[in-house]
N, C-alpha and C positions, 0 to 999 in steps of 0.2 A: 504493500500500500504506500509506504514512504517513497519507494522508487517512482510510482505513478505520480505522486504529488510533486516530487523533484522535477520530473520531466515536464509536467504542466507549468510549474513556476519558471523553469528555465526557458520556456518557449512560448510565453504568453505576454501579450501587450494589451493594456487597457483594463486589466483586472486588478491592478496594484492597490487601489483603495481597499479592496476586500482582503488582500493578503499582506497588508503593511506589517502586521504583528508577527508574521511567520518567519521573518528573516532571522530572528534570534535562535530558533531551534530547528530550522530546516536549511541546509546548505545544498543548493542545486549542483548536480553533476554536469560535466561538459564533455562533449565528444568533438572529433574533428569535423569541420574546422572550428577552431576556438572563436568564441564570440562574446561580446558585451551587449547588454541592453541598457542604454543610458537614458535617463529622464532629463530632458532639457528644460521643461517647464511643466505646468499643471497638465497640459494636454498634448505635449510634444515629446516624442521619443526618437532615439536613433539606435538601430541595430548596427553594431560595428563587427565586421567579420574579417579575420586574418586570412588572406588568400594570396600569399606570396607565390609568385610564378604564374598566376592565372591572368589571362587577358580577358577583355570584354567578350570576345567570341567564345570563350570557354564556359561562361556562366549564364544561366537562365534564371530569371527571377519572375515568378508569376503568382497570382492570387486566384483561388477558386473558393467562392463563398467566404468563409472566415479563416481559411488556411493559406498562409503565405509560405511559398516554397522557394528555396534557393538550392540550385543544384548545378554541379559541373556537367557539361555536356558529356555524353557517353563516349565521344571520340577522344577524350582526354586520357592519355596513357602515359605511364612512366617511360622515360627514355631508356634505351638499353645502354646505359653508360655505367662504367665501373667506378664506384665512389669509394673513397677511403673513409669518409664520414658523410652521412646523409641525415640531416635534421629537417630539411624542407621537403614536404610531401606534396606532390601534385597528382592527385588521384580523383576518381569519380566520387561524388558525395551527394547526398540529399539531406537538407536540413529544413524542417517545417516548424512554423510558429502558429499557434492558435491566436487569432485576433478577435477582439470583441467586435460585434457587428457595427460599432460606431467608429472603429479605427480605419483610417484611410492611408494608403501609401502615397506620399507626396513627391518623393524624389529618390532615385537610386544612382549612386556614384561609385566608381572604382578609381581609387587614387593611391599610388605608392603601395600597392599590395594590400590595401584595405578596402573592403566593400562597405559603403555607408547606405543604409536604408532609412530615410526620414519618414516618420509616421506621425499622424495627428489624430487624436481622439476627439471627435465632434459629438460629445455627449450632449443630449438635450438638457436644458436647465431643469432642475427639480423644483425650482420655485416658479410659480406661475400666478399671474394676477388675471382675474376674469372681470369683464364688464358685466354689469347687471342690467338686463332689459327692463 
């Protein structure tokens, strides 16, 4: 059960008000490629993903319903080079993030081996005023 919660927290954007208190006792696990989810402001987030060696043509970013998927193209293959030491991996991957239905992808940018996905949560206001007829 804890593993399921860790996976959800590590790949969800827009649910943080609900999970604010969980950070103290649940530490999310991470897989390749490594990533950060950064909160820029109350409604803006950035997913930062380390993708050294990948070019724009190697990466596909798409959203279906509330699932944001980032994956390396299937044609990405390791070079047949003999390495003495190899710490940079360029291999196929798929990483998915569960988005709240109010979260929208605003911009995707690959710069200096980092993929940046800018997100905005357009939550409707909970406070409403009604005119009386």
